[in-house]
C-alpha positions in Angstrom: 3.5 20.5 10.5 4.2 17.5 12.7 4.0 13.9 11.6 5.3 11.6 14.2 7.8 8.9 13.5 5.0 6.5 14.5 2.7 8.0 11.9 5.3 7.1 9.2 6.3 3.8 10.7 3.2 1.8 11.7 3.2 -1.9 12.6 0.6 -3.7 10.6 0.0 -6.5 8.1 0.5 -7.0 4.4 0.2 -6.9 1.5 -0.7 -3.2 1.3 -0.8 -0.2 3.6 -3.3 1.7 1.4 -5.3 -1.3 0.2 -5.2 -3.6 3.2 -4.4 -1.6 6.3 -6.3 1.5 5.3 -9.6 -0.2 4.5 -9.3 -2.2 7.7 -8.8 1.0 9.7 -11.7 2.7 7.9 -14.0 -0.2 8.8 -12.9 0.0 12.4 -13.5 3.7 12.4 -17.0 3.2 11.0 -17.8 0.8 13.9 -16.5 3.4 16.3 -19.0 5.8 14.8 -21.8 3.3 15.4 -20.7 2.7 18.9 -20.4 6.4 19.7 -24.0 7.2 18.7 -23.1 8.6 15.3 -25.7 10.9 13.9 -28.2 8.5 12.3 -30.3 9.1 9.2 -33.8 10.3 10.3 -36.3 7.5 10.6 -33.8 4.7 11.3 -33.9 2.6 14.5 -30.8 0.6 15.2 -27.9 -0.8 13.0 -28.7 -4.2 11.6 -26.9 -4.7 8.3 -23.6 -3.4 6.9 -22.6 -2.6 3.3 -19.3 -1.6 1.8 -18.3 -0.4 -1.7 -14.8 -0.1 -3.0 -13.9 2.5 -5.7 -11.0 3.5 -8.0 -7.8 1.7 -7.3 -9.3 -0.1 -4.2 -11.6 -1.8 -6.7 -9.2 -2.4 -9.6 -6.4 -4.0 -7.5 -8.5 -4.8 -4.4 -8.5 -8.5 -5.0 -4.8 -8.8 -5.4 -4.3 -6.6 -2.3 -6.8 -8.6 -0.2 -8.9 -5.4 0.3 -12.1 -7.5 0.6 -10.5 -9.5 3.5 -9.3 -6.3 5.1 -12.8 -4.8 5.1 -14.2 -8.0 6.6 -11.6 -8.1 9.3 -12.2 -4.4 10.1 -15.9 -4.9 10.3 -15.2 -7.6 12.8 -13.5 -4.9 14.9 -9.9 -5.9 14.2 -7.1 -3.4 13.5 -3.8 -4.0 11.6 -1.6 -3.4 14.7 -3.4 -5.8 17.0 -4.4 -8.8 14.9 -2.5 -12.0 14.2 -2.0 -12.3 10.5 -2.3 -16.1 10.8 -5.9 -15.7 11.9 -7.0 -13.7 8.9 -8.0 -16.5 6.5 -10.0 -18.3 9.2 -11.9 -15.2 10.3 -12.7 -14.3 6.7 -14.0 -17.8 6.0 -16.2 -17.7 9.0 -17.8 -14.4 8.0 -18.4 -15.6 4.5 -20.0 -18.8 5.7 -22.1 -17.3 8.5 -23.0 -13.9 6.8 -22.6 -11.9 10.0 -20.0 -10.0 12.0 -19.9 -9.6 15.8 -17.9 -6.5 16.6 -17.6 -5.7 20.3 -20.4 -3.4 21.6 -22.6 -3.8 18.6 -23.9 -7.3 18.8 -24.5 -9.4 15.7 -24.7 -7.4 12.4 -25.6 -8.9 9.1 -22.8 -8.7 6.5 -22.8 -11.1 3.5 -19.6 -10.3 1.5 -21.0 -11.8 -1.7 -23.8 -9.3 -1.6 -22.7 -6.5 0.8 -19.1 -6.0 -0.4 -19.1 -4.4 -3.9 -16.1 -3.7 -6.2 -17.2 -0.7 -8.2 -15.1 -0.5 -11.4 -16.7 2.8 -12.5 -15.1 6.2 -12.1 -13.2 6.8 -8.9 -14.7 8.9 -6.1 -13.8 12.6 -6.5 -11.6 12.9 -3.4 -8.9 10.4 -4.0 -8.2 7.3 -6.1 -8.5 5.0 -3.0 -12.1 5.5 -2.0 -14.7 3.4 -0.1 -18.2 4.0 1.2 -19.5 2.2 4.3 -23.2 2.1 5.2 -25.4 0.7 8.0 -29.1 -0.1 7.6 -31.7 -0.8 10.3 -33.8 -4.0 10.5 -36.4 -2.5 8.1 -33.7 -1.8 5.5 -33.7 1.9 6.1 -30.4 3.8 5.9 -29.0 4.3 9.4 -25.5 5.8 8.9 -23.1 6.4 6.0 -19.5 7.6 5.6 -17.0 7.9 2.8 -13.4 7.2 3.5 -10.2 7.7 1.6 -7.1 5.6 2.1 -4.4 8.2 1.2 -1.3 6.0 1.5 0.8 4.5 4.3 -2.2 3.4 6.2 -3.5 6.9 6.7 -7.3 7.2 6.4 -9.5 10.3 6.2 -13.2 10.8 5.9 -14.7 12.8 3.1 -15.4 15.8 5.4 -11.8 15.6 6.8 -10.3 15.6 3.3 -12.5 18.5 2.2 -11.6 20.5 5.3 -7.9 19.9 4.8 -8.0 21.0 1.2 -9.9 24.1 2.2 -7.3 25.0 4.8 -9.8 24.4 7.6 -8.1 21.3 9.1 -7.3 21.7 12.8 -3.7 22.2 13.9 -3.3 19.3 16.3 0.3 19.2 17.4 2.4 21.7 15.5 2.2 24.3 18.3 3.5 21.8 20.8 6.7 20.8 19.1 9.9 23.0 19.1 10.8 22.4 15.5 7.7 22.4 13.3 9.5 22.4 9.9 7.2 22.0 6.9 10.0 22.0 4.2 13.5 20.8 4.0 14.7 24.4 3.8 13.0 25.2 7.1 14.5 22.1 8.6 18.0 23.2 7.5 17.5 26.7 8.7 16.2 25.5 12.1 19.3 23.3 12.4 21.6 26.2 11.7 19.7 28.5 14.2 19.7 25.8 17.0 23.0 24.1 16.3 21.2 20.8 16.3 21.3 17.9 14.0 18.1 16.7 12.2 18.0 13.6 14.5 18.2 15.9 17.5 15.4 18.2 16.3 13.2 15.2 15.4 13.9 13.7 18.8 12.9 17.0 20.5 9.7 17.1 18.6 8.8 13.5 19.5 9.7 13.9 23.1 7.5 17.0 23.4 4.6 14.7 22.6 5.7 11.3 23.9 8.1 12.1 26.7 10.4 9.4 27.9 8.6 6.6 26.0 10.3 7.5 22.8 13.3 5.1 22.9 11.2 2.1 23.9 8.8 2.8 21.0 11.6 3.3 18.5 13.2 0.0 19.7 9.8 -1.7 19.2 9.6 -0.4 15.6 13.1 -1.6 14.8 12.4 -5.0 16.4 9.4 -5.4 14.2 11.4 -4.4 11.1 14.3 -6.6 12.0 12.0 -9.5 12.9 10.3 -9.2 9.5 13.7 -9.6 7.8 14.6 -12.6 9.9 11.3 -14.3 9.3 11.5 -13.7 5.6 15.0 -15.2 5.4 13.6 -18.5 6.9 10.6 -18.9 4.6 10.3 -20.8 1.3 7.6 -21.7 -1.2 5.2 -20.0 -3.5 3.6 -16.7 -2.7 -0.2 -16.6 -2.8 -2.2 -14.9 -5.5 -1.9 -17.0 -8.6 1.3 -15.6 -10.2 3.3 -18.6 -8.8 6.1 -16.3 -7.7 8.6 -18.3 -5.6 10.3 -16.8 -2.5 14.0 -16.3 -3.2 15.3 -14.6 -0.1 16.1 -17.7 1.8 18.0 -19.4 -1.0 20.0 -16.2 -1.7 20.8 -15.7 2.0 22.0 -19.3 2.3 24.4 -18.7 -0.6 25.7 -15.5 0.9 26.3 -17.3 4.3 28.2 -20.1 2.6 30.4 -17.5 0.8 31.0 -15.4 3.9 34.7 -15.1 4.8 35.9 -16.7 1.6 38.3 -15.0 -0.8 36.1 -15.4 -3.8 33.7 -12.6 -2.9 33.2 -9.9 -5.4 33.3 -6.3 -4.1 29.6 -5.7 -5.1 28.4 -8.5 -2.9 27.3 -5.8 -0.4 24.5 -5.1 -2.9 23.4 -8.7 -2.6 23.1 -8.4 1.2 21.0 -5.3 0.8 18.8 -6.9 -1.8 18.2 -10.1 0.2 17.2 -8.1 3.3 14.7 -6.0 1.3 13.3 -9.0 -0.6 12.8 -10.9 2.7 10.6 -8.1 4.0 8.6 -7.8 0.8 8.1 -11.5 0.4 6.6 -11.5 3.9 4.5 -8.5 3.0 3.2 -10.3 -0.2 2.3 -13.2 2.0 0.2 -11.0 4.3 2.6 -11.2 7.2 3.5 -8.7 9.9 5.4 -5.6 8.4 6.0 -2.0 9.2 4.8 0.8 6.8 8.1 2.4 5.7 6.4 4.6 4.6 4.0 2.1 2.9 3.8 -1.7 2.8 4.7 -1.8 -0.9 7.9 -0.1 0.0 8.4 -1.7 3.4 11.7 -3.4 2.6 13.9 -0.4 1.9 14.3 1.2 5.3 14.7 -2.1 7.2 17.2 -3.4 4.7 19.4 -0.3 4.9 19.1 -0.3 8.7 20.1 -4.0 8.9 23.0 -3.2 6.4 24.1 -0.4 8.8 24.1 -2.7 11.8 25.7 -5.8 10.2 28.1 -4.3 7.7 29.0 -0.7 8.7 31.9 0.1 11.0 30.9 1.7 14.3 27.2 0.8 14.1 25.2 1.1 17.4 21.7 0.6 18.8 21.6 4.4 19.4 22.5 4.9 15.8 19.5 2.9 14.6 17.2 5.1 16.7 18.7 8.2 15.0 18.4 6.4 11.6 14.7 6.0 12.2 14.2 9.5 13.4 15.9 11.1 10.4 14.2 8.7 7.9 10.8 9.7 9.4 11.6 13.4 9.2 12.2 13.0 5.5 9.1 10.8 5.0 7.0 13.4 6.8 8.2 16.2 4.4 7.4 14.1 1.4 3.9 13.1 2.6 3.1 16.7 3.6 4.3 18.3 0.4 3.5 15.6 -2.1 2.3 12.0 -1.5 3.4 8.6 -0.5 0.5 6.9 -2.3 1.1 4.8 -5.3 -2.5 5.3 -6.4 -1.9 9.0 -6.4 1.7 9.5 -7.7 3.0 6.1 -8.7 5.8 4.1 -7.2 8.0 7.2 -7.0 5.9 8.1 -4.0 6.4 4.6 -2.4 9.9 3.1 -3.2 11.2 6.6 -4.2 10.2 8.0 -0.8 11.5 5.0 1.1 14.9 5.2 -0.7 15.1 9.0 0.2 14.3 8.2 3.8 16.8 5.4 4.1 19.5 7.4 2.3 19.0 10.3 4.7 19.0 8.1 7.7 22.1 6.2 6.7 24.0 9.4 5.9 23.1 10.8 9.3 24.4 7.8 11.3 27.6 7.7 9.2 28.4 11.2 10.3 26.8 13.3 7.7 26.0 17.0 8.3 22.4 18.3 7.9 23.2 19.6 4.5 24.7 16.2 3.4 21.6 14.4 4.8 19.3 16.6 2.7 21.5 16.0 -0.3 21.4 12.2 0.2 17.6 12.3 0.3 17.4 14.4 -2.8 19.8 12.1 -4.8 17.8 9.0 -3.9 14.4 10.6 -4.7 15.6 12.2 -7.9 16.5 8.9 -9.4 13.1 7.4 -8.8 11.2 10.2 -10.4 8.6 9.0 -12.9 8.5 5.5 -11.5 5.1 3.9 -12.2 3.1 1.7 -10.0 2.0 -1.2 -12.2 1.8 -4.4 -10.1 1.0 -7.5 -12.1 -2.4 -8.9 -11.2 -2.7 -6.2 -8.5 -0.3 -8.2 -6.4 2.7 -6.6 -4.6 5.1 -9.2 -6.1 6.1 -8.2 -9.7 7.9 -5.8 -9.8 7.5 -4.7 -6.2 9.8 -7.2 -4.4 12.9 -6.5 -6.6 12.0 -2.8 -6.8 12.6 -2.6 -3.0 16.0 -4.3 -3.4 17.1 -1.8 -6.0 15.7 1.1 -3.9 17.9 -0.1 -1.0 21.0 -0.1 -3.2 20.2 3.4 -4.5 19.8 4.6 -0.9 23.2 3.4 0.1 24.7 4.9 -3.1 23.0 8.2 -2.5 24.2 8.4 1.1 27.8 7.5 0.0 27.8 10.2 -2.7 26.4 12.8 -0.3 29.1 12.0 2.2 31.8 12.5 -0.5 30.6 16.1 -0.9 30.0 19.1 1.3 26.2 19.1 1.1 26.0 21.7 -1.7 24.1 20.5 -4.8 22.1 21.8 -7.7 18.5 20.6 -7.0 17.2 21.2 -3.4 15.1 18.4 -1.9 12.1 20.6 -1.7 12.2 21.1 -5.5 12.7 17.4 -6.1 9.6 16.7 -3.9 7.7 19.2 -5.9 8.8 17.6 -9.2 7.6 14.2 -7.8 4.2 15.7 -6.9 3.8 17.3 -10.4 5.0 14.2 -12.2 2.4 12.1 -10.3 -0.4 14.5 -11.2 0.6 14.3 -14.9 1.0 10.5 -14.9 -1.7 8.5 -16.7 -4.1 6.7 -14.3 -3.3 3.3 -15.8 0.2 3.6 -14.3 -1.0 4.5 -10.8 -1.8 1.2 -9.0 -4.7 0.2 -11.3 -2.8 -2.7 -13.0 -4.1 -1.4 -16.3 -0.8 -0.5 -17.9 3.0 -1.1 -17.9 4.4 -4.3 -16.5 0.9 -5.4 -15.4 -0.3 -5.9 -19.0 2.9 -6.9 -20.6 3.6 -10.3 -19.0 3.7 -13.5 -21.0 0.6 -15.7 -21.0 0.9 -18.4 -18.3 
């Protein structure tokens, strides 16, 4: 098993990795199929009109997550990592007005979102709660090509055949044989560390360099620059977040208060928590506004890893730029284990798979750069994840605002506490991380669907009338 740090951390746009970035990627992949001479349905001539249907959680919370806009942008040929978020509304409006898209290499294709983009509120597709079907028709209205996609969390997208092959054990091994430390579990990771005498960061670096060579540091620096830049932008913004809940941004005002109090003798010892919170809230307010963010491992949980990283750099003794690279490597190693053995999708396992995973990743990374052993790092990740078990994903109005923004703040605080507790011990503990990941997976399977990013239960239906 090998998931790159750049699979876990992907630069994109808000408000959701699974509901915004994923559908945009799926739409772009569908265009690639059409450009590449995808096997067309017998009797069809050339692609002329496009159609998309959204199912399961993509339908129930798609409006709040701007899934319709994401599909439109993707069918225009745009991808999350290369588009300017400030152009999104303008491009969407043009497509809705003109009823066509013009992706490169395919000419003008008819696509009227009011008719050709359907939110299907019936049963979810069988493969995953986040499903979508894309179709192309020829000028005579005959089916030309069709594909089913699943957005499985963190911006990852698979087709129906790919998902079926994976579950049947027929998925191709792409990179595992090419990396020196292909650990699939935390236990394997620890054993490989003992056998090699290497830290988790060193093993993860060796894996990445086997694939990327000497480009690794530059790409890690670019990821951190995007994370840090998102914090900085969020701390400067004010106003009401879009979507209708009238949630006001708070990060700027809190940050200004903290800056005024800096260096004064009136500070309470727990003010460190306020710094962590404001960093995380800045990111998730940017995400809620559709800004540029980094999946960490998802958009809904994008504030935790950057917040703890900024806390390390600005508040921890001995912090270095090299340390932040190791922080990201270790965090990604833990995120890869969770994704491989459970899920990072809120629609699949609830928010324990999003903020819970992010908190475990950040705890492990911070423990590593503060001098923790491999055993202490594994312990830190387990502590953080254990105390998010059972957390539901119940966003009000399908928006990543309530409770998501504050939830990232508390996930950051838990991460630092988990790292600190682990560093106070010797790494031995009762519940191994692998078992904790298994519990998270099983809890997610047992969780009622209304608590898994459908906005049909929990906080989403217990707000006062506005």
